[in-house]
VEXMILO-15251 format. One record per residue: x, y, z of N, C-alpha, C in turn; residue in three letters. Coordinates in steps of 0.1 Angstrom, whole numbers, plus 5000, padded with zeros to 4 digits. Each point is the difference from the previous one (the first is absolute). Layout:
<recs>
XYZXYZXYZALA ...
</recs>
This chain:
<recs>
669153702169500250104989499450145004UNK 498949995007499450135004500950075010UNK 500649935010500950065009501250064993UNK 500549934990501150054992499750134993UNK 498850004994499550124993499950125010UNK 499449975012499850115009501450055005UNK 501049915001501350055004500650084989UNK 499849964987500650084989499350145000UNK 498750005002499350135000500550095011UNK 500349945012500550085011501350064997UNK 500949914994501350054996500050114990UNK 499049994990499950104990499550135006UNK 499149985010499550125007501050075008UNK 500949925007501150075007501050074991UNK 500349934989500950074990499450134995UNK 498749994997499350124995500050115010UNK 500049975013500050115010501450065001UNK 501049924998501450055001500350094988UNK 499349984989500350084988499250135000UNK 500550094993499350134998498949984990UNK 498950084999498949984991500550004985UNK 501050084997500550004986500749884997UNK 500849945009500749884997499149884998UNK 498850005005499149894998499649984985UNK 500150114993499750004985501249984991UNK 501249985006501149984991499949874992UNK 499449905006499849884993499250014987UNK 499050095001499250034988500850064989UNK 500950095004500850074990501049904994UNK 500649915009501049904995499349904991UNK 498849965003499249914992499750064986UNK 499650135001499750074987501350014991UNK 501150035006501350014992500349864995UNK 499849895008500349874995499149964988UNK 498750055000499149974989500550074987UNK 500550125002500650074988501249934995UNK 500949965009501249934995499749874993UNK 499049925005499649884994499450024986UNK 499250114999499550044986501150034991UNK 501050075005501250034991500749874995UNK 499949905009500649874996499149914991UNK 498850064997499049934992499649875006UNK 499750005013499649885007498649964997UNK 499250094995498649964996499949904989UNK 501150004991500049904990501049895003UNK 501250035004501149915002499749915012UNK 499450055011499849925012498649945001UNK 499050094997498649955002499649894991UNK 500750004988499649894990500849875002UNK 500949995010500749885002499149885005UNK 499050035008499249905005498650065004UNK 499049925001498750055003499950055014UNK 500849955009499950055014500850135002UNK 500850044990500750135002499150114995UNK 500150125007499150114996500750135004UNK 499450114994500550135004499550045014UNK 500750105006499750045013499550155000UNK 499250035010499650145001501050085007UNK 499850135001501050095006500150005015UNK 499149925007500249985014499849855004UNK 500449924991499849855002500849955011UNK 501350045001500949955011500150085012UNK 499050105002500050085012499549935012UNK 498849934998499449935011499749864996UNK 499849915010499649874998498549994997UNK 499749944989498649974997499849864997UNK 500949934993500049864998501449955000UNK 500449955012501549975002500549904990UNK 499249894997500549904991500250054986UNK 499050084995500250054986501150115000UNK 500050095010501050105000501449945001UNK 500249905008501449945001500449934987UNK 499049934993500349944987500450104990UNK 499250114999500450114990501350065004UNK 500350025013501350065004501249914995UNK 499949875003501249924997500149984984UNK 498949994993500149984986500550134993UNK 499550125005500550134995501550025003UNK 500449965012501450015004500949914991UNK 499549884997500749914991500250054986UNK 498950064995500050064987501050124999UNK 500050085011501050115000501449955002UNK 500249905007501449945002500549944986UNK 499149944993500449964987500450114991UNK 499350115001500450124992501250075004UNK 500350005013501050095006501349925004UNK 499849885005501249935007500349874993UNK 499149905000500249874995498949954991UNK 500349994987499049964990499549855002UNK 500849925007499749865003499349985013UNK 499650115006499349995013498649934998UNK 499749905007498849924998498850075007UNK 498950004993498750055005499549915011UNK 499650055012499549915010498649964997UNK 499749885005498749944998499150045012UNK 498749974999499150045010500149935013UNK 500549874999500149915012501449985005UNK 501050094995501349995004500250055015UNK 501149965006500350045014500250155000UNK 499250085007500250155000501350045006UNK 500549935010501350045006501249994989UNK 500049894993501049984989499950104989UNK 498750044996499850104990500550135004UNK 499750045013500450135005501550015001UNK 500649895005501550005001500750024986UNK 499449934990500650024986499950144996UNK 498850075002499950144996500950095008UNK 500249985013500950085008501449984996UNK 500449874996501449984996500350074987UNK 499050014991500250074988500250155002UNK 499350065010500250145004501350025006UNK 500449915009501450015006501149994990UNK 499849934989501049994990500350134994UNK 499050105000500250134995500350105011UNK 500549955012500450095011498950095005UNK 498849945000498850075006499849955014UNK 500050095009499949965015498649965003UNK 499849895008498849955005500050015015UNK 499250105006500150025014498849955007UNK 499149924994498849955006500049854999UNK 499249935009500049865000499249954988UNK 500449884994499349954988498549975003UNK 499649975012498649975003499150124996UNK 500550125000499250114997499450004986UNK 500749924991499649994986498949904998UNK 499749925010498949904998498650055000UNK 499950135004498650065000499750044986UNK 500950024991499850034986499650154998UNK 500150085011499850144999500750075011UNK 500150144999500650075010501350074995UNK 500650075010501250084997501249914994UNK 500249885006501149924996499849944986UNK 498849964996499749954987500250114990UNK 499550125003500250114991501550044998UNK 500749995011501550034999500749904991UNK 499749875001500649904991499650024986UNK 498750024997499650024986500550134994UNK 500150115008500550124995501549994996UNK 500849935009501449984997500249924987UNK 499249894999500149924988499650084987UNK 498950085002499650084988501150104996UNK 500750065010501150094996501149934993UNK 500349875005501149924993499649974986UNK 498749964998499549964987500150124990UNK 499650125005500150124992501450034996UNK 500949985010501450034997500649904990UNK 499549875001500549904991499550034986UNK 498950064998499550044987500550134996UNK 500950065007500750134997498950114999UNK 499150005010499050105000500550125009UNK 499750124995500550125008498850105000UNK 499950065012499050105001500450134994UNK 499050064993500350134993499150115007UNK 500750115002499250115007498950054991UNK 498850015006498850044992500050154997UNK 499650034988499950144996498750065006UNK 500050125005498750055005499050024989UNK 498849975003498950014990499150125004UNK 499750084990499250125003498649955002UNK 499450065010498649965003499050074991UNK 499149924995498950064992498750015008UNK 499650125002498850025008498849944994UNK 500049994987498749944994499949865002UNK 501149925003500049865002499949965014UNK 500350095009499949965015498649985004UNK 499949895008498749975005499850055014UNK 499050075002499750065013498749945006UNK 500049975012498949935006498850095002UNK 500250135000498950095002499750084987UNK 498850054998499750084989500650135000UNK 500150064988500650144999499150105007UNK 500650095008499250095008500150144993UNK 498950075000499950144995499750095012UNK 500850105002499750095011500150144994UNK 499350085006499950144996501250085007UNK 500150124996501150095006499750025014UNK 498750025004499750025014500349885009UNK 499649874994500449885008501449985001UNK 500850034989501449995000500650095010UNK 499650135001500550095010499749955014UNK 498749955002499749955013500949895004UNK 500249904991500949895003501450055003UNK 500550094992501450055002500050075014UNK 499050085003500050065013500049915011UNK 499249884999500049905010501349945002UNK 500749974988501349935001501050105006UNK 499950134997501050095005499750025015UNK 498750005004499750015014500549885008UNK 499949884994500549885006501550005002UNK 500750054990501450005000500650115009UNK 499250115002500550115008499450015014UNK 499549895006499450015013500950045010UNK 501349974999501050035010500850124998UNK 499650084989500850124997499450125007UNK 500750115000499650125007499050084991UNK 498950045005499050084993500450144999UNK 500050064988500550144998498850084997UNK 500050125006498950104998500450094989UNK 499349994989500450084988499750145002UNK 498950035008499650145002501050075008UNK 500749935010501050075008501450014994UNK 500249934988501350014994500450144996UNK 499150074992500550134996500350105011UNK 499249995011500350095011501349975006UNK 500449885000501349965006501150044991UNK 499849994987501150034991500250144997UNK 498950074996500050144995499450105010UNK 499749955011499450095010498750054997UNK 499149934992498650034997499950104989UNK 501050024991499950094989499249944989UNK 500149864998499349944989498649945004UNK 499550045012498849945005498850034991UNK 500050124994498950034992499949934987UNK 501249984994500149924987499649855002UNK 500449955012499749865003498549985002UNK 499450105006498549995002499350014986UNK 500650074991499450014987500149874993UNK 501149935002500149874993499149905006UNK 499850005014499249905007498550024997UNK 499650134999498650034998499850054985UNK 499549904991499950034986498750084998UNK 500050084989498850084996499249934989UNK 500449874996499349934989498649965004UNK 499150004990498649965002499949855002UNK 499349965011499949865003499249924989UNK 498950064995499249934991500749984986UNK 500750104996500849984987501149915002UNK 500649995012501149915003499549864999UNK 498849975006499449875000499749954986UNK 499450104992499749964986501349964992UNK 501050085003501349974993500549875004UNK 499949975013500549875005499249884994UNK 498650024999499249894994500449984985UNK 500350114993500449994986501349944998UNK 501050025008501349954998500249875007UNK 499249965010500349885008500049884992UNK 499149974989500149884993501349994992UNK 500650114997501349994992501249985010UNK 499750025013501149995009500149865008UNK 499249914995500049875006501349934998UNK 500549945010501349924999499749855001UNK 500549934991499849864999501349935002UNK 500249915009501249935002499749855004UNK 501049924997499949865004500749985014UNK 499249945009500649985013501049884999UNK 501150035007501149905000499549885010UNK 500149884995499649895008501049975012UNK 501250074999500949985011499950115011UNK 499150094998499850115009499549955014UNK 500650055010499649955013498650065004UNK 499750124995498750065002498949914994UNK 500249954988499049914994499949875008UNK 501149955004499949875008499350035014UNK 500350115006499350045012498550014998UNK 499650074989498650014998499449874997UNK 500749914992499549874997499849925013UNK 501050015009499949935013498850055008UNK 499850135000498850055007498749954995UNK 499950004986498849954994499849855003UNK 501049934999499949855003499749985014UNK 500550085009499749995015498550035002UNK 499650104993498550045002499249884994UNK 500349954989499249894994500149885009UNK 501149975006500149885009499250025012UNK 500050135005499250035012498549984997UNK 499650054988498649984997499649864998UNK 500949924994499749864998500049935013UNK 500950045009500049945014498850025007UNK 499450124999498850035007498849924995UNK 500049964987498949924995500349855002UNK 501249965000500349865001500249955014UNK 500450095010500349965013498849945007UNK 498850054999498849945006499749864994UNK 500249994987499849874994501049905005UNK 501250045000501149915005499749955015UNK 499650105008499749975014498849905000UNK 499050024992498849905000500549874995UNK 500949994990500549874995500849935011UNK 500850085008500849945011499149955010UNK 498950075003499149955011499349874995UNK 499650004987499449884995500949885000UNK 501350034996501049895000500249955014UNK 500050095010500249965014498949915004UNK 498750044997498949925003500049874993UNK 500450004988500049874992501149915006UNK 501150055003501149925006499549945013UNK 499450085008499449955013499049894998UNK 499250024990499049894997500749874995UNK 501050024992500849894995500749925012UNK 500550085009500749945011499049925009UNK 498850065002499049935008499549884993UNK 499850014987499549884992501149895001UNK 501250044999501149905000500149935014UNK 499850085011500049945013498849905001UNK 498850044994498849925001500249874992UNK 500650014988500349884993501049915007UNK 501050065006501049925007499449925011UNK 499150075008499349935011499149894995UNK 499350024989499149904994500849884995UNK 501250034993500749894994501049945009UNK 500250045012501049945009499849865002UNK 498749955004499849855002500249924987UNK 499650064989500249934987501449994997UNK 500850105003501450004997500749895009UNK 499649995012500649905009499749864995UNK 498749984995499749874994500849974988UNK 500250114992500849984988501449965003UNK 500650075010501349965004500249865005UNK 498949955008500149875005499949904988UNK 499150034991499849914988501350004992UNK 500650114999501350014992501149925007UNK 500050005013501049925007499749854998UNK 498749965000499649864998500449964986UNK 499850094990500449964987501549984998UNK 500750085007501549995000500449865006UNK 499449965011500349875006499649894991UNK 498850014993499649894991501049994988UNK 500450124995500950004989501349945004UNK 500550025012501349945005499849855000UNK 498949955006499849865001499949944986UNK 499350074991499949954986501449994993UNK 500850105003501449994994500749885005UNK 499949975014500749895005499549874994UNK 498749984999499449884995500449994985UNK 499850114993500349994985501549974998UNK 500950055009501449964999500249855001UNK 499449935010500149855001499449934988UNK 498950054995499449944988500950014988UNK 500650114999500950024988501249905001UNK 500549985012501149915002499649864996UNK 498849965005499549864997499749994985UNK 499550104994499750004986501349984992UNK 501150065004501249984993500549865002UNK 499949955012500449865002499249904991UNK 498750025000499149924992500450014985UNK 500350114996500450024986501349924997UNK 501050015010501249934998499849845000UNK 499149955009499749865000499349964987UNK 499150094995499349974988501049994988UNK 500950095000501049994989500849875000UNK 500549965012500749885002499249884995UNK 498749995005499149894996499850004985UNK 499950114994499850014985501349944993UNK 501250035005501249954994500049855002UNK 499649945011500149865002499049934991UNK 498850064998499049954991500649994986UNK 500650114996500650004986501149894999UNK 500849985010501049895000499449864998UNK 498949985008499349875000499449984986UNK 499450104995499449994986501049964990UNK 501250075001501149974990500449855002UNK 500249955012500449875002499049904995UNK 498750035002498949914996500049994985UNK 500250114993500150014986501249914995UNK 501150015006501149924996499849855002UNK 499349965011499749865003499049954990UNK 499050074996499049954991500450014986UNK 501150054996500550014987500749874996UNK 499749934988500649874996501350024992UNK 500250114995501150034991501449975007UNK 500250035013501349975006500249855001UNK 498949925003500149865001500449934987UNK 499350064990500349954986501550024996UNK 500450125004501450034997501049925008UNK 499549965013500949925008500149864995UNK 498849944995500049874994500950004987UNK 499950104992500850004988501550015004UNK 500350075010501450015005500549875005UNK 499149925007500449875005500249904989UNK 499150004990500249924988501350034993UNK 500350124999501250044993501249965008UNK 499950015013501249965009500149844999UNK 498949934999500149854999500749964987UNK 499650074989500649974987501550045000UNK 500350115006501450045001500849905009UNK 499449955011500749905008500249874993UNK 499049964992500249884992501150014990UNK 500150124994501050024990501450005007UNK 500150065012501250015008500449855004UNK 499149925004500349865004500649924989UNK 499450024988500649934988501450054997UNK 500250135001501350054998501049955010UNK 499650005013500849955010500449854998UNK 499049924995500349864998501049984988UNK 499850084990500950004989501450035005UNK 500150115008501350045005500749905009UNK 499149935008500649905009500549884992UNK 499249964990500549894991501350034993UNK 500150124995501250044993501250015010UNK 499750045012501050015011500549865004UNK 499049915001500449865004500849934989UNK 499650034988500749944989501550054999UNK 500150135003501450065000500849945011UNK 499449985012500749945011500549864997UNK 499149924994500449874996501150004990UNK 499950094991501150014990501350045007UNK 500050085009501250045007500649895009UNK 499149925006500549885008500749904991UNK 499449984988500649904991501450054996UNK 500150124997501250064995501150005012UNK 499550025012500950005011500649865003UNK 499149904999500449865002501049964990UNK 499850044988500949964989501350075002UNK 500050115005501350085002500849935011UNK 499449965011500749935011500649864995UNK 499249944992500549874995501250024992UNK 500050104992501250024991501250045009UNK 499850065012501150035008500649885007UNK 499149905004500549885007500749914990UNK 499650004988500749924991501250064995UNK 
</recs>
């Protein structure tokens, strides 16, 4: 698993090198747009409340792999929910232990049914995050919005209210002199590459020196310096300019960066010695641990050899015990079988002895014999009577026969 992760990290690093710096953040933009589309579909109530394992996602949830199992499960269930909304209402939600290949193929087949091209291998979706997963979810979200007849409306521009804007820096108050100095600095920075013009030489070039005297009068004022300073001090409080610095100004960001750089440098100066001392202590501690480990290994080596030998002996004894116990179990089964047969024979003997000791059958036998004797006697009497009647009838027939023949001869 570690080798596979290292390989995936290498592949991600090679892909990141091939991309431009701006393209590496396209996934964040795509995930942010997907989050907005899901909120428009009201997935926070319709999807997240379907089961306890379903939940909402952050705006960069599918950008990188943090928990592959959880991200893959959220990806397939969210895809199934979008497919039910956009393509097939009878699409079954996948379970946690379903075959991932079958689930991915079902999702891709639903996309192909809407003529959406799939140019990447399905195995890319098993990670549960990345460009391919975002592509599938984004296409399904677009189809779901289209199925609900959602249309984008051009937003009306909103007038900015300066009172409600939040600025990270406090309001700054500058005087006229500071404002002029800043403006002069900005102008000087902007005009570094321009040609410097000599104002004193301009009139001589233009008018041939006729207005030199008037120009000198303008450059050299006759006003009193003290009165001018007093007037400036009186008017200066009324000439203060207050403005809110724009948080998007590059000058403010540059100043902020410089202040943060200075703070980091100061903190680095104070923390670097401590970090170095901690590193040295950790190196010494690790060296001590290694030495102690070697010492323990040397001391425990004979004990470990004895332990290994004892373990081998125990395994041999256990094998012998298994063999002996196997023979005992077979003999025990045979003994049980013989005991069962003996018990059956004993029961048969007891039943026969009970039958032999019982007098009721003999009494019934005697009664049956007596009854048979009486019946035989009755039958003998009947036979005698029948024989007598038969003999009598034969005698009668002979007498009648003789009389018949005598009548014939006469």
